[in-house]
N, C-alpha and C positions, 0 to 999 in steps of 0.2 A: 275694724275694717270699714268703718264709715257707713253712712246711710244714704237716703235719697229715694226717689221714686223708682221702682224697678223698671228698667227699660230693656230693650232688645227683644228678640223673638225666641221663644222656646220652641225647639223642634223635637218632637218625639217621633221616632222612626218606627213605623208600625207595619208589621206583617203578621197575618193570622195563620201561623203554622203550628201544627200540633207536633210535639216531640217530648221525649222524656225529660230532657234538660232544657230549661227555658231561660231567656235573658231579655231584658228590656233596656234600651239606651235612651238617654236624654242628652241632647247636645245643645249647649248654650253658647251665644256669642256669634262669632264671625264665620265666614265661609271657610277659613283655614281650619277652624275647629271642626267644622263639618267633615272635612277630609280626614282629620285625625279620628273622628268617630267612625268613619267608614273603614278605616284600617282596623280599628278594634272590632268592628262588626265582622270583618273578614277573619280576624284571629279567632273570634268566638265560634264562627262556623267551622273552622278547622278543628276546634276543640269539641265539636259535637253538640253545640248549643243552637237552638232555634229561637229567633226573636219573636216576641209576642206583643200584641197590641196593648194590652192592659198591664200596667206595672204590678197590679195586685196578683197577677197570675205568674209572675216571673220569680224564679228561684234566685237569680242574680240580677241586680239593678246596677247599671253603670251611669253615673252622671259626669259628663265631660264639661267642666266649668269654664267660665270666663272670669278673669281677675283684673281686668284692665282699669275700670273706673268704679266708683262707689256703687252706682246703680246696678252694674253687672255683678259686683261682688254680693250685693244684697240679694239679687235674684238667685245667684248660685247657692248661697247659704239657705235661703228659704226652700229651694228645691231639694237640697240634701235632707233637710229636716222633714220635709213632706214625705220623701221616699223612705227615710228611716222609720217612720211610723208603720210602714208596711212590713217591717220585720216583726212587728207585733200583731198586725191585723191581716196580713196577706201571706203569700207563699214565700216571701223573700227570706233567704237564708244568708245572703251575702250582699253587702252594699259596698260598691267600689266608687271612689271619687278620683277623677283624673283631671288633667288639664292645668290651665294657668293659675287658678286659685290655689290648688295644692302645691304647685311649684313655688308660688310666691310666699305662701304662709304655711309651709309644711309643718314646722314645729308647733305653731299655734293650733292648727287644726287637729294634729295628733292628740293634743291635750284636751281641747275643747269639744271634740266630737267623738266620744267613745263609741257612738253608734256605728261609725264607719269601720269596715273590716280591713280595707286596703286603700292606700293612697298611691296614685301614679302621677307623675309630673307631666310637663308639657311635651316631653320627648320619650315617654315610656309606654307608648301604645302597644308595642310588641310584648311587653311584660305581662299584659293581660293573660297571655297563655299560661304563665306560671300560676296566676291567681285561679284560673279555671281548671287546672290540673290537680286533682285531689292527691296525687302522689308527690307533688312538688313542695308542699308545706311552705308556701310563699310567705315572705315576711309581710308584716302589716305596712311598713313604710318602704315603698319602692320608688320614691322620688329620687331621680338621678340628676346628673349634669345635663342640662338641655343640649349641650354640644355633642352628646353621645349619639344622636340619631338624626338623620335626614331621610325623609321618605324616599323609597326606591321603587322602581317598576316591579321588582320581584316581591315586594311586600303584599300580603293579602289585603284585598279591599273589596267591599261590597257597596255598590252605589245606593244612595238614598234619595236622589232626585228622580224625576221621571226619566226613564231610561235613555232619552235622547240628548240629555244635557249633563255635563259634569264639570265640577271644579277640578283644577289640577294645580297643585303646589309646585312651583319651580325652584323655590329656595326656602330656607328657614332662617329666622333671626334677622338682626338689623345692626348695622354699624353706625347709624346716625345718632346724634345726641340731642334730639328735640327736648326742650325743657319739660314738657308736660307728659312725656311718654315713659312708661315703665317697661315696655316690651323688651328692650335689649337685656334687661336684667332677668326677664322671665323666659325668653326664648333664646338668648345667647347671641353671639355674633353671626353675621351673614354667612350662610353655608349654601352655596348654589349646587344644584344637581348638574350633572353633565348634560350636554345637549342630547347625546345618544340615549341616556336613560329616560329623559323626558319624552323623546320621540318614541321610545319603546312603549312607555305607558300610553301615550296617545294612540298608538297602533292597537294596543290591547283594548282600549276603550272603543275605538271605532269598530272593532270586531264584535263588540257587545251591542252595537247599534247607536252609539253616541255620535251625534252630528255637530254639536256645539261644545267647544272647549272654552272654559273661563279660567284664564291664567291668573293665579294669585300668589302673593308672597308679601312680606312686610315692606319690601322696597324693590319693586319689580324692575325698575329701570337699572338697578345696580346688578342685575343678573350677570353671572359669569366673571365678575371682576376679581373674586376671591379664588378662582380656580387656578391650579398650577398651569394648565393649558387654558389661557384666557379665552373667554367667549363673550359675545354681546347678546343683548336682548333681540336685536335685529336678526342675528344669525339663528337664534332659537326659533323665532317666529317664522322665518323663511323655511326652516327645516320642517316645522309642524305643518306648514302649508303644502308640503309634499305628501302628507299622510292621506292615503285613499280613504274615502268615506267621511272625513271631516269637512264640513261645509262652512261653519262659522268659527272664527277665532276671536275671542274678546279678551282684551288685556285690562286688568285692574291694577290700581294702586301705583300709578306712575308718580315720579317725583319731579317737580318743576325745575329741572336743571337743563343743561345743554342737550338739545335733541339733535341727533345725527341725521344726516340726509338719508341714509339707508332706512332708518326707522320711520321717519316721516313718509318716505316713499311707500313703505308697506301699508301704512294706514290710508294713504291717498289712493293707491293703485292696485294692491293685491286683491284678487277676487274673493279670497276667503277671510281676509283680515277686516273686521268691521271698523268703519270710521267712527269708532266710539272711544272717546278719551275719558278715562276715569283717573283723575289727578287731584288728590286732596291738597288744597292750597292753604287751609287753616286760617289765614288772615290776609290783609292787604296793606295795613299800616306799617311803615318802616319801623317805628318804635316797637310795635308788637312782634313783628317778624324777627327783630333782633333779640327781644326778650325770649321768644320761643326757640331761639337758636336754629333758625331755618336756613341760614347761610346765604340769604339774598334779601333784597328789599322789594318794595311794592312795584317799582318800575319794572323789575324783572318779570313780574306776573302779568302786567299789561302786555309786555312784549311776547310772552309765551302764548297768551290768548290770541293776540293778533296774528302771530306767525302760524299757529295751528289752523285758525279759521281761513287764513289766506291760502294755505297749502293743501288742506284736506277738504275736498268737496262734501257739502251736506253733512259736515261733522256734527255729532251729538256729544255734548260735553257734560260729564258728571263731576261734581266736586263736593268737598265738605269744608266747613269752617267751625272754629271754636270761638264762642263768645264768653267773656268773663274771665279770661286769663288774668292773673295778677298784673296790676298796672294798667289794664285797659281803661283808657279815658273816654270821655264822650267824643272827643275829636278822633280818637282811634276808631271808634265804632262808626262814626260818620264816614271816615275814609273807607271802611269795609263796605258800608251800604253803597257808597259811590261806585266802588269797584264791581259790586254785584249788579247794579243797574247798568253799568257800562258793558259788562261782559255778556249779559243775557244768556246765562247757562241754561241748559235743558233740564238738568236735575241737580238739586242742591240738598245736602243734608247739613243740619246745624246741630252741634253738640254744645251743651252747657259744660263749662270747665269743671273738672273734678280735681280737687286738691289731693294729690297722691304723695304718700311717703316714698322715699327712694327715688325721687325725681328732683331735678334742679328747681322747677317751679314750686315744688312742695316746701322749699326753704324760704320762699318769698313771703313777705309780710303784708304787702299792699294789696290785700285780697279785695275782690269786688263783692259788694253786697248781693246775697242770693236773689233778692227781689229784683235787683237791677239786672242780674244775669237772665232771670226768667223773662223780664220785659224785653231785653235785647233779643233773646231767642225768638220770641213771638213777633217782634218787629221785623226781624230779618226774614222769617218765614212768610210773613204777610207781604213783604216786598217781592219775594221770589215767586209766590204762588201765581199771580197773573202772568208773569213771564213764562213760567212753565206751561200754563194754559194756552197762551198765545202761540207757543211753539207747537203744541199739539193741534191747535185750531188750524195752523198752517198746513197740516197734513190732510185735512178734510178735502175730499175731492181728488186725492192722489192715490196712486197704487203703491203698496209696500210689500216687501217680502216678509212673511210671517212664519215663525216656527210654531206649529200647532202643538199645544201641550195636551189637549184632550177635552173631556167634558168639563164645563165650567162649574165652579162651586156655587155660582149664583142660580143656575137653572139647568136642569137636565136637557133642556131644549137649546142650549147655547154651547158652542165650543169656545175655548179661550186659548190664547197663545201670547206670543211676544213678537213685535217687530224688532228689527235689528237694533233699534235705538233703546230697547228696554232690556236691562240685565235681569237675571233671575232674582225675584223676591224683593228688589229694592226700587224698581222703576215703574211699577204699575203693569197693566195688562192691556191686551187688545181682545175685546169680546167679538166673536164671530157669529153674527146673528143669522146668516144664511150661508148655505153651502155645506158640503160634506168633505171630510178629510180624516186621515188617520194620525194619531199622535206620532210626532217625530217627522212628519212631512214639512217641508218648507214650500209654502205656496204664496202666490200673489193674492192680495186682497185690496178691495176698494174701500177707503175710509169714508164713513158716512157721518160720524159725529165724534165729538171730543169732550172730555171732562177735564178736571184739574190734573188728573194723573193717568187716566185711561182713555182708550179709543174704542169706538164701535165700528166694525167693518163687515163687509160681505166677501166671502171667498169668491174668486173668479173660478170659472170652470177650468177643466184641464186643457182646454184650447185657448185659455187666456181671455175669455169673454165674461162680462158681467151679466148675469141673468137678473133683471130687475124684479124685486118682489112686487106683487100687485099694488098699484097706486103709488109706487115710489119712483121718483125721477132721479137721474144721476146727479149727485151733488156737485155744485160748482166749487172749484178750488177757492179757498179763502186766503187772503193776504199773501199772494204769491211772491211778493218781493221779500217777505220775511225769510224765505228759504235760501236766499243768496244764490239764486240759480246761476248768476254770472260766474261764480267761482268754480263751476264745473268745467269751464274751458281749461284745456291743458296749458300749463305754464311752467316756466322754470322754477324749481323749488327754491324758496328763500329760507334757508335753515340757519338757526342760531349757532 
């Protein structure tokens, strides 16, 4: 299943509760996996299990794996083996492996990992109830057809983020045929939830105190196209905007295809919809986009960036790229750098290509040398870093709305949060050096300093005034032209 440096963030969900039956969850990979883990956590609660902080104290350990690229697969295997050791040295009586790795390599894992008691696939979250029921005599291999399940508002779910923010999956699977991607084979075809079901879950989350919804799926812009009663992403977002208690709606994983006027209007004008565009573009060279089977050329991407910036005031743009895809030449990479410099994205993630079986790119033989891939990764990140910093520098001296997360990990004397241009876990933080607030509050703050990825600010008081710390003068705004203030004037939308 390949090698490489383990990447991604391991998330262990920790609650110190004492109970007779104990369970520990580890979720690897993306935000969509997090939601699946939260469903399994809900299932375990209904089964009478309480989650514990320390895996060595757990009678059952569940590892929800990622199997997308080599580095993620390596991390998943290493974690499984680490947890398997606790069957010998800890309290663990049952080890469960779930998610994309077991869906993709069910037969291999069943043979090669005798330490694992049960395998669940990418859509088998509810089957954990069978595993935890001593009367059920659950089979060891419970990996099913990924098309068998799409999350519903009625499924049990226990949140793992701070209680005021939540991810919400609006669809499963993907119908696209990108050359480098194994997800359609792991997650199945696109399966959208109904608008009514998503709104029901959003209402439930709001009743729990959630104020920020982060919408995720494999192909968010395709939401509703597969439903018998067709729906659109714009219709869904507008409906979510009516849910009482929800203050911020953030949309992830858009695809660079035609953007409808109603959708762009929501990003530009709706008070709850954040002007935050998360759109993985992957490359900019015509030749590479064709090889990647993206369905468009580089000119299309320039037009997308220009149109969105023209129509959405003060937009924040996050994207990702892949370097080292088979056939990527020096001129292709130069075109990518030119595009990144032109577009001035706020946040950029760069992935090193991973050669994956069961993908079209996996059959290509004109592979790029790993050292060249590593060098291109570093070069593109070096190009983007000062752009990101300049974007943050332009916020110094301005006031921003900030969602307060709580006490900072850096110091008990600091609060931390995120302004609307920062998505959870991927875009940095805003450290609140002065002022008081409760977690989950959305407050205005004056930005006083900026780093490569983070901001430092003071909370305004509840009357909207800045109380200057001793010896501190109000900072002057830096590079005001960089924020494209002129685009805030209302104008007729020009939509592709």
